[in-house]
N, C-alpha and C positions, 0 to 999 in steps of 0.2 A: 788923616788918612787911616790912624790906626783905628779909630771910630769905625770907618767905612769897611775895615777889613773884618772886623769885628761883625757886623751884621751881614756881609756877606755868608760868614760861617753860620749863622744862628738862620739865616733862611735855610743855607744848605743842609743844616742839619732837622729843620723842619721838614724841608723837601723828603730827604731821606726817611724821618720818621714817619710823614704822609703815606709815602710810596711804601713805607714796612707795614705800616697800617693796614693800608689799602690793600696789600698782597694778601696781607692775613685776613682780612674782611672776606675776599673774595675765595679763600681757601676754607671759612669756616661756616660763614651765612649760607651756604645751601644746606648742609649737615642741620645748623640752628633752625633753620626754616621747615624742613621735613620733619624735624623733630617736634616743633611746638604746633605745626599744623595736625600731627599724628594725634599729639597728645589732645589738641581740643577737641577731634572728631571723636577719641574714646572717651572722654570727659562728657561728651552729648550720648553716651549710649553705644556707639559703636566700638565696643570691646577688640576686633578684631582687625580694624582699619589699619591699612598701610597706605605711606605718602612713596611715591617717587618721584623726586626732583631732576625734571631734564633740562630744564634751564633758568635763569636767574638774572635779569638784567634792569638797568637802571629804569625802563619804562614798562615791563613784564614780567613774567613768570610763566612756567608750561611743567605740570605735574600729571601724573597718572595716579588715580586714587582706588584699594578695593577696601568696601565697605564690611562685606560680609558675604562669603559664598561666592555668588556669581553677580552680586550686586557691587556697583562701583561706576567710576569715569572713566571710561577711555583716554580721556585727555580735558583737563583742566587748564584753561589760558585766562592769566589774570593780567590786564590792563591796569596801570598806573602811571602818576608823573610825582617827579621826585619832590614836589611840592606839595602833592597831595598825601605822599606816601608820609613826609616828615609832617603831614598833621593827621596821620592814622587814618585817611581814606582810601580806599580802593576804588577807581570809576568803573569798572567792569568784572563779572566773571563770566566765563561763557566755559558750558559744561556740553562738551560732546561726545555723543555715545553713552551717555549715562543710562542706567539700570536700576532699576528700584521694584522692589515687590512687596505688595500690600496685603494681607491676611485680612479677610473677612469672617468673621463667625460670631457665636453666640458672645463674646468676650467685647466686639465691639469690630471696630478698622483699627488697625496698626500695622506699622513699619516692620517686616519681618528683621531680625538678625540684630533690633535695634533694642537694648536691654530698656526694659521700663523704667525699672528702680536704677536712676542715674545720681551721680553725686552730683550735687548744687547747692550754693549756696542758701542761706537761710531766708526763707521768704521768696524762692524763685517760684514763679509761674508754672514750670515743667514745660513751658512752648518751646519754640525753637530760639537759638539764640540769638543775640542783635548782632550782626554780622556789619562791619566796616564797607559794606557794600551798595555802591548806589543803584547798580543793576545785576542782575542776573539771568542769564541767558541757556537756555536750554536746547541743544541742538542733536537731533536726530536720537530720541531717547526713547525708551520701553519702560511700561510699567505692566507690573503682572499683578493680578488680581486674583487672590487665590480665594477658593469658597470651599464648603463640603461638597458642592455638586461638582466642583472642575477649578480648571486655571483659565482663565481670559487675558491676554497680552494686548496691551492698547499702545499704538506708536503716540509718541508726546514732542512737539516742540513749544516750548513755553518761553514766556519774558515775566522777571519777577522783578517790579521797582520797589526800593525801602524807601517811602516819603517817611516814616516816622520808625525810629529802632525798634527792631523787632518786628515791625508788621509789614507786610508786601501786598502788593496790587497783583492777581496775577491772570495774566492772557495767556490760554492755550490753546491749541488745537490737537484734538485726540484722534485718532485714526483707529476704529471701532471696526470689529471684524466678528461674528456670530455665523460658525458654520457656511462662510460665503455670502453671507449679507453683510454689505460693507458701509459705512456711515462715517462721515467727518462730523465731529463733533467741537463746540466753540465753549470754550470756557471763560466766561468772567467771574473772577473771585477775590474776596480780601482773606487774606490769612492775617490773623492777630498775632500778637506775640506771644500769647498763653497758647498758639496752636490751634485754635477755634477757625474753622472755615465757614464761610458763606460765600454762596455765590449760584448762576444760574449758568445752566449746561442747553444748548441749542444743536439739534443731532440732523445732520441733512443726509440724502444720500450722496453717497461718494461718487465722484465722475470717474467715468473709465468703462471698463469692461466686465465690471463685476456681475457674479450671476444672480444677485440677489440686494437687498437694500436694507438701510435704517434708518428710522424718521422719528423724532418726538423730542420733547422737552421737560426740563428738570428744573425745582427749587430745591436748595437743600443747604443746611447747615449740619455744623460737626464740630465735635470738641473729642479732642483725643481720648481713646480709653472709652468712649460712649457711642450710642448709636444716632445714624444721622435723621435729622426731622427735614419736614417737606413734603413734596409730592413728587410723582413722575409719571409721565406716559412714554410708551416706547412703542415702536410698529417695528416688525421686523418680515420681510417678505424674501422668499426663495431661500431658505435656509436650507443646506445639504445635509441631513443627518442619517446616515446608513440606507438611504433608499434613494432610487433613481428619482423620484417624485422630489421636489423642493416644498419646506414647510413654511407657514407663515405664523408671527407670535405677535401676540397684543396683551401688554402688561401694563398695570397701575397700579403703583405703588403710594404709599403715604405712609410719613412718621411721625410721629407726634411724642417725641422725647423715647420713654422706654416701650412705647407701644407702636407696633408696626403692622400695616395692611400689606396685603397683597392679594391681588387679581388677575391672571393669566388667562389666555384662550390659546392656543393651539390646534393648528388646524392644516392639515395636509391633503391634497386633491382626495377623490374618492370619497369624502366625508369622514373622514378620520378626525376625531375633533378630541380632546383634553381641556377639559375645564377646571380652574384650581383657584380656591380661595384660601387664603390663611390669615393668621395674626397670630404675632410675639408679643407679650406682655410680662410682666414680674408675676410670677406666682406665689401663692399664700406664703410659703418663705422666702420671700423677695427676689429668687433665683430665677431669671429669663425663662419663660416656657414658652410653647407654641403651640398650635390646632389648627389642623390644616386640612380641606376637602377635595377630593378630586372625581370628577365623574370622565370618564371616557368611553364615547362612543369609538365602535372600532369595526365598521362595515367589512373592511378587510383583514382579516387577519395574519394573512402573510406578512402583511407589508407592517404590523402594528407588532409582531414578533421581532423581526428582523431589526426596526428598531429599536426595541429592549434588548438587542444583543442574543435574544434566544433562537437555538437552530432547530425547531418543530415542524413535523412535518402538515401544518393542522390549516386549515382552510375554512371560510363561515364569516360569519359575523358575533360582535358580542358587545355587551353593555357592563362595564366595570365600575363598578362605585368602592373610592378608598377613602378611609379615614383614620387620622393619626394626631396625637398629641403626648406632649413630652416635654422633658427639659432643653433648654437648646446648651448642651454640651458638647456638640458635635458627635453623640453617639447616632443613630437609626434607629426608632422607637417601633414599636409595633403597629402593624396598620390593620383596620378591620377592613375586611373585605366583602362585597357583596356581587356576585358574578351571574349573568345571563348571559349564554351561548345559544344560537342556533343556526342553521343551515350548514353546522359544523362537518369537516369532511375529513378523514384520516384514510390514508391509502392504505386499502388492504383490509380496513375495519370497519370503515360506513362513510356513504356519499351525504347522509341528514342527520343529524344529531342534535337535540337539543339538552344542556345541561346548565344546571342550577346549584349555586354553591355560594354557603357563607359561612366566615369564620375571620379569624387573625391570621396574618401573615408575620413573620417576624424572622429576621437572621439568626442562624445555626453554625456559628463557624461560616465556614465559606458558603453556607446554601442558605437557601430560602425553606422556611417550615409553615404550612399551612395546618392550623388546628380549628376543630371545628363541634360544637355541641349540637350539632342539629344534623339532617341528612343532606349529604350532598348527590343530588340526582341524575341521570341522563337517561336521555330517550332517544334511540337508534335504529336506523333501518340498517341492519347487517350487510356488507359486502359480501358478493357471492361466494368468494372464498371464504370468508368466516363463516357465513351459513351452512358451506357445505361441511363442516365439520360436526353438525350435526345429524343424525339421520332423518331421512326424510320425512317421516311421521313425526318428527318434533317440530320441525322449521317452524312451521305455519306461516301464514300470509303477514301479522301484522310488526310492528316495531318490538325491539326489545327494548328494557326496562332493568334500570340500573340505580340500587343506593346504596351509598357508601355512610357506613353509620357508626357512630359513638360506640364504645363498648358500654356494658352494662350500667353504669354509672358515668355519665357523661363530664360531670365535672373534673373526675379523677382520670377516666379513660376517655379523653376526647380521640375524634376519629385526626388521624396526624398523616399529612404528605407531605414530602419533602423533594426538594428539587434543586440539583446541583450541577452545575456545569463544569466541565471538566477538560482538560484537553483529548480525550478519547471520547467525548459528547455529553450526554446529557443523564444523571442518574436519578431515578425517580423511586423512590420507597414509602411504602403506606402499609399502616397498622389501624383497624377499627373492627366493623362490622360490614356484612353485607348482604345485600338482600336485591336480588334478580326475579327477572322473566325472561326467559332467552328461548323463543321460539315458544314451545308448548311445556319449557319444563319451568319450574319455581324454584328457586334455591336460596339457602340464607346459611349466616354461620359467621364466626369471628375469624378475622384475617390477621392471623398472630405476625404474617411478615410477608409482604409485594414487592418484590426489589424489580425494575425495570430499568436496562439499560438501551439508551436509544443513542444512533449515531447515524450519520447520513442520511438522514432519515428517515430511519427505520429501527427495527427492536433487533439489537445488538446480542439480547440478553434477558432473562428473567428468571426469579426465584419465586414460588407461591407454598403460602404455609397455610392450611385453613383446619380450625378446629369447632367441635360441636354445630358441625354444619346439617344441615336439613335438606333434601332435594325431594319434590314430587314431579313424576312426568305421568300427567293425566291421561294421555292417551293407551297409556300400559295400564294404570292404576297401579303406578310404583310409586313408594314413598319411601324412602333411605333417610333414617335416625342417627345419631351419635356420628355423624361424617367426618373423618378427618384425611387431609388429604396434603402431600408433598408433591412439589414440581419443580424441576430444574431444568431449562432451556439454553443451550449454550450452541449456538450455530458454530460451525464451523472449529468448534474445539474439541469435536471426538464424535463417537459412533455409538449409541443414536444421539443426536443432540437433545433428543426431549425424553424426558424419564418420570416418571408419574407413578407414586406407588397412593393407595385410597385403601380405607377402612370405614365400615358402616356398624354399627353396633347391632341396627336392626333394619332390615329390607324386606318389603313387602311389595310383591306383585299381584296384577288382578285387579277388578274391579270390586266393593265392599269387602266380604272379608280376606280376598284376596284367592289366586289362585293356590299359593305355596304357604306352608306356615311360615313366619317370619325367619328370617336368615340374618347370621353374623357374617358377614362380606369382608374378604380382602381380596384387593385386587392391585397389580401392576400393570403398565402401558410405558411404551417407548418407541421411538422411531423419529419421524420426519414430519412435524404439523403441517408440512406445505407438500408432503409427500403421501408415504406408508406407516400406520400407527399399528404394532403389535400389542395384543393386550393377553392377559392372564387373570382368572378373578375363582375362586371358591367362595361356596356358600354353605353354612352347616345350620342345621334348624334341628327342634326336638331334643336339646340336648345331645347334639351328633348323633344321631338315629337318620337323620336326613342330609345328605351329602352332595351337592351338586358342584360341578367344574366346568369351567368353559374357558375355551381358547380361541382368540379367533385376529382380524386384520382390518385394518379400515384404509381405503384410499382415497384421500383427502380432495384429490383431483376432479376425481370423477363422482364422489361420494357413494362410492361403493364397499360394501364390508360383508363378510361372514364371520359365523364363528361356530363353534362345536361344542355342544353341551352334552354334559354326560351325567345322567343319574345314576350313583352307583345303588347296583341292587338291594332292594329293600325287603328284609324277612319280617313277615307278618308272625305274631303267636297268639294264641287264645290269652288274654288278659292283659294284652301289650297295646301297642299303639294301634288308633282307629287309622284308617284312610283318611276319614274327614278332619282329624288333628294336624294330617301333613296336608293334606290339599281340601282346603276349607269349600272347593266348588262341588265338591262330593258330599256336604253335609246336607241330611234329607233324603238323600240318594244310595250311597254307601254306607251303612252302619255297622259293617263287621268284615275281618278278613285273617286270612291264614295263608302262608304260602311267600311265595318271593316273586318281585315285580321289578324290570329295572328298565332303562329308558337312554338310547343315544341318539342325537338329532345333531342336525345340520340346519344353520339357518341365514338367511341374507338380508341383504337394504341394501337400496339405491336404484337407481336405473339401470345397472348390468348386473346387478345381483343375481344368483342362482334363486333355483325355486325350494331349494332344502330338500331336507331328505331325513327320516327317523326310523329307527327300529324299536319295538314294545317288545318288552322279553315278560312272558307269561308261566311262571314256573310252580305247577300243582297251587295255583290259586284259588282260594276260596273268597266269594263278595257275598254279604248277603246284605238287603235293605227293607223297606217297606212292601214292596212291590216283587220282591224277586228273591231268589238265591241260587249261585253257582257254587258248584264243589269240581275240583280239579281239573280247572280252567290252565291248559297249557298249547304255547304258541308262540312264536316271532312274528308280531305282526310288522310289516315293510311300506312305510311311503315312500315313494318315490320321489314326491314333489308334495310341500306343504303350502305352495302359493302356486295354483290352485292344491288342493288336497287331491292326491293319486297314488294310487299302487303298482306296484308292477306287477301287473296280471293279478289272478285269485290269490288269496290270503286263505291259510288255512288254520282253523283254532277246533281243538277237541275240548270236551266238556265232560266230565263224571255224572254230573247233574246239574240238571237247569229245571228251576221252578219258576214258572211265572202263571202260576195258578192250575198248570198240571203237572205232575211231577214227572219230568222227562229226562231219561238217561243215556249215557253213551253216546251222546253228542259228536256230531261232525258237522261243522261250518265251513262252507269255501263263499266268499265273498271278494269284491271288488270295489273301487272309489275311482271316478273316470272323471277329471277336469275339474275337481270339486263341486261338481253339481248333480252327480245320480251315485246311488250304489247298486250293485247288484249283486242281489245273492242268488248266486246257483246252485247252491247245497246246503239242505238245514236238515239232517237227519237226525232222529233220537229214540230210544229204546220207551216203550211203556206200555205197564200192564202185558208184557208176554208178545207184545206187537210193535210195531213201528209209527213213529209218527213225523211227519218231514212237511216242510215248508214248498209249494212249489215257488219254481223259479220266478223272480220278480225285482222288477228294476222302479227304485223310486227314486223323487227329487228330493236333493238334502236340506234346500230352501223351503219345504213345505214341512210343517208342523205335524201334519197329520198324515200316517201310513196305514196302508190295509194291505194284510196278506190272507192265504188263508193254509192252515194246517190239514193236510190230508192223513188218515189213520186209516192203520190196516192190520187185522188180526189182532185186536185188543181181548183180552180174557173179562168177560163180564165181572167175574169176581174179583180181580184186580182193580178194575174201573172204580165197582162199587165202595170197594175198600178205600178209596180217597175220598168218598162222602162224609166218610168219619160217623157213620151212623151203626150203632153197635147191633149183632145181630143180623146184619143185612148181608147175603150171600146169594151166589147165583154161578149159572152155568153157561156157558156159548162164547160165540164168537162175535164180536163188534168192528164195524169198519164206517167211515162217516169223514164230514168236514167240519172245520171250525175256523170260523172268521175269525181274525184279532185286528184289532185296530189301536193303535200305538198313537196316542195325543202327547207329547211334551213328557211327563213322565209318569204317564197314567198308560195301562193296559186292560182293553176291555175286548172280554168275547163276546159277538154280538152274533144269534143263531145259529149257534154249532147244533150240530145233530150227529149222533152215534146210531146207528141201526143194528139189530143182529142179524147174521148171514141166516141162520138157520132157528129151528124152534130148540130152546132149552128150557131150565128151570130157574127159578127164583122163590127164597126163601127168605121170610123175616120172621126172626124167631127169638125177639130182644128176651133176657132175662128179667130186667125192668124195663117194660113199655114205659115209653114217656106218657104224660097226661094227656096230650091230645089223642092218644091211641088207646087209655086206659079203658076195657072192654067193661067194667063196670060202673061208668058212668055214661056210656053212649052203645046203644044198639047196635046201630052203623058201625061203627069201629069194631065192635066184637066180631060180625060178619069178617070184617076185611081181614083181621088177624087171622080169622080161620081159612081165610082164600090164601095169603100170603105164607100158611104154614108149609104147604109143598105145592106152588104155583107152576106150572110145565106151560108157557107161553108158547105160541106161535107167531105171535110178531113182539117186537120189543124195541122201543125205541131210547135216546135221554136226549134231551135238550140241554144245552149250557148258554148260562148269559150272564154276565155281570163284571165287577172290576175287581182286576189282579190286586191283594190287599184289602180288599171291600167285601160287602156282600155278595156271594153267586147264589143265582136260582138256576138251580138243578132239577129238572122235572123228569120222571120215568111213565112211560106211556105204554103199558101193556096187553095185549089180546092173549087169553088161552083161558085152562081151566085147573082146578083142583082137582083131582080123581075121588078125594074124599069127602068133596063137598058139593053136597046134591047131586050124585054121580054123575060129578063132571060137567057140571053145567057151563055153559060157556059165559068168561066174567070179562071184560075192559076195566081198566081201572089207570087213573091217570095220578101220579103222588107227586108230591113237591118234597122235593130233597134241600131244600134251600137251608145254608149255611156257611161259615164263614171256613173257603177251603185251605187252612193254611198247614195240613199236616203232609209231611214231605215225606216219599218214598225214600228211605237211603237203602233197603237192602240191597245187597247185590254189590256195592260202592266197593267191598273190599276186594272184589275179583276184576275190576274196572283195570283196564291197561292203556297208557296211552299209546295212540297210534305210531309207527315207525317213521314217517314221515314229520311230524312233529316233533320225537324225539329227539332226530336227526338236527331241526332245526335250532332248539335249545340247546345241545351240546356246541353245534359253531357257534351260539351267541356267546357261551360261556371261555370260547378261546378265544375271543375277540377283545376279551376286558382287557 
């Protein structure tokens, strides 16, 4: 009995002890399990792993696991039996909502957040640990694959059976989606204890309403830290990437250890296609490197630019070839680029352009930088608004040509073109050289800076700086050298939006040697490039002796402009500047000048332009050339139209002397020009030899290179007329009248059939101190008789014939009939004498007493007040 009581007490004690032990186990086991599992995960490389156990029972447990960042498992369910648990085995683990991230780059494929160098026992393979689990089931899992090109998220459902410790057989379904093209991948693989994976993947289009589809197959093997081996072929149809049209992709991959090969073709409706081939292999230093080639056919540039994320208002088609090579270290290597675009359009710039360029494209911070050692060229048909920026004379009918060039040393100064997409649009900057044929204009120089700001499909601003430029304007015979220019365009930021400053070290205008001596020029312009532009300019030549100012405006919309030109009065002095130095056009015509000359003119261009106007000041001006000499020219000559040339009524010009073979003085000329076609000479009267010479009123065509007019002579004194012949000892008395026809052909002036007749009998004497050889009486008997007759010849009839070219040989003949009272009793004699010679003796007597006519003087004074 006593023994029975002892047994009961022992059983009760054991029951109490067991109850206490179970109670203690129930309290401490969850914490022990959490810490053990957490320690195991961290030992496996998940240093940030955390475990939260929410259920622990005799047949199962449940927990939530966070591995790293957003990786983890929403719910881990563990199923086991007490017997299996005591044997150290778990029947099944279900991972619901598992989230893992894989990184695929030059270093291989690895789990993100898992430390590579994990603590392990000596001799460990570094693979997945052998788990005491017969089966692992993954439900509603997701696998994110991160590559340098972006991320892809795969849905995942899988079963992992462990027939051998640390080895798993994997059967999985992968939900694939590439830009709306969906597919289902079936994976059958085997995961070795060392982490090596080998398997096959079959992809079929996903059922349902997906807009696109994926299909293909792959065979691959992979070891942790290495690159996959095998081959794959994938087709994507109907992918949507920033375009309303859907894309298709064909991809082929082959992997053999460290060498990887890839070929892909991307196609879009409309013919856009991208063909890519590339390979990766260890370089000479053993580090992985790659090379790739991409050929892009872009028949629809707007769609291609939208696909690339660029907002540029360009249309047309292009062919683009890209080549790249470099280390596989995650960096973006430089790309060799060759581009040809045609049928290109840019609103407001061109509707049809062709562009060619080749160079290297690389990243420069957040921008793309294009560098080229050869020309980048463009040929374009300008839009009407762009062509309207040029005067009509310069526009031409052909395309414009543009070449962007490297600097003088392409190796150190390549052409640089930089693109940067920002929140306010696209910024484009350029440095290099420029060559262009714009309409009829040819220009070139260095681009120190060109910045373009593009926003909402248009130009939002621009800055330009040029140096060392040259501009040729063949229609005007204009050449500008040493050109510098700065321009700033800021629409909406101020008035005016465009500001330009320019200078040229040398400007020549006109064909050949030019109309004007080379000028150094400075100019400014401002306004709206789509509206009105105002400009000012100043040119100086001949070391400041010649100064020309210009002010004007141009209306871009109508293509119409106007300018006022002022030639500051020039004062010529003896021994100083010659007209031909300042105005090469006068070379060979005007060789000498004294006095003052000035010009004011208004010119216009475009369909609504004014006809222009001009005022020419001549103030006590002397001009001389091979064929003429004019002294004391005074007048203000006005043109009311330059296109066509016309004067407002008759113009008045006075001259102290005009010698065009005859020394005419005290001249007064009235003339007018009408319609650019005819010149009407209303009056041209001069004093000569004590009488008058005047031109008969005449109207001539300005388009005719040959003009005829007649000079009427009245009351000329024979003695003074004979004095112009330059024959020493020749004198006479009497009054002459007559007519002298004049022919003007180009720069030549010729007298033909001029005849002066004495109106009454008079005398003629020739008694030289030293007779010329051909009149030496000792050598010729007939000559002796002529000399006797002319010693005191009383003529009844006398005529003088004038023929010849001014500045050349003149033929002057003297025809007389009469007698010498001392020669054979006044026997009648008829003589025909030739007085030919160069008539370059100018009658200057009487010029000191010359006075400017009052009407001419008033016009000159009025011109001076208007300066």
